[in-house]
Phi, psi and omega in degrees: 000343177058024176074020185283159178284338182275104180301133185055040185310316174257071187283001181256011177299150191307312184300317180290321181296321180294325184281322186228041186303316184296322179292320179296315180298321180298316181291320178293321180298318178300315181295320178298315181299313181293318179299318179290326179292321185276345182218200180291146178279355175270113183301335178292337181256358184226095184302321180295318179293318179301317179293322179295320178293319178298319178295322179295318178295322178296332178270007179064033175289132180300149181302322180299321179296319180296315181295322178295322179295321177293317180299326181296338182294343179273349182258194184289330185302313183295332185281338185254358176283131180243142170275122179226138178252131176244147181228149179183194184224141181253203179307138181056031173063027174296138181278140183222135172242129180241126175254128184233153169241117188219152174257004179207092186292333177293317178298313182297315180299318180296316180294318180292321178299320178297318180295316178299310183296320181299330183257020176078018179246193177207142177277126184256186178274170179299128180094351183292330181244334188294341178291349176274000186229164168237142177275130184222144172285129183232124179241125180246138183229135178300141184300333183286346184283328188199149181282159184304312184295319183289321181293327177294315177300315182296318180298317180295315181298327183278349179096018178286164181260330180211157178215129180235143176240123180247188186299318187247347187205161171258148179228120182250131178250145178207171175300136185299331182285341183250014186302319184280333175288322175295315179300317181299321179294318180293328181296344176292338182244340184229135182261324187253132180232147176283313181197155175220108186213156169269117187241164178260115181257127184290146175292322177215145178266144184255131176264125179258164180297154182302322181295328184263354182297313180294325177296318180296318179294320178296321177299314180293325176294320178300318178297315183296331181282350177288132186298332183275343185281127178261313184219148178228133178233143182213155174264011175296134174283103185282353176267000181299138179242000000 
């Protein structure tokens, strides 16, 4: 995880994909359906859809699954899915932001409240946790696609603000409003991307006690296992030992 605020930030890594492939595909399919519903069904004309498809390919989702997800955008499913953000606090008051795509917000809120309460946390009101974060455009690229020095040059040329290289991937940060223009510039040199998302980056990371670290991770896993949850962000220091 490289200590990132995005829980399961690289949720398409092979081990995780093998273990929970169907859940990952379900979440990716929802994003493809909504992206196609809200914009053009041609990914060349719809940056959000193009990014969703690229993420699906990075997770090795079959082409048929991708096409079915796009086709669903013409039916009722795509029209009733809502993007909803939930905020709250987990063990030792770690701040958590949960982004969900749901066809029943009452069901989702109830399920998430149960998960928070079960793990000694609480689901808060809008704005209760988000003031601990900044929204940033985040583009991830597999390490095999490009060398460290070149990706840094490319990021600067594209107008990004920061670039990090980790063991398995590169991570480029930019202003959230310019994420797709930065991405378009990078696409001139790179074809495959792990993910392109507007994410919540914590202002400061919180270190929890050793006894509660596993509880905090279990809490985040419980959230991630919910079918409606798309993304989870936290200020927990995931490198904490």
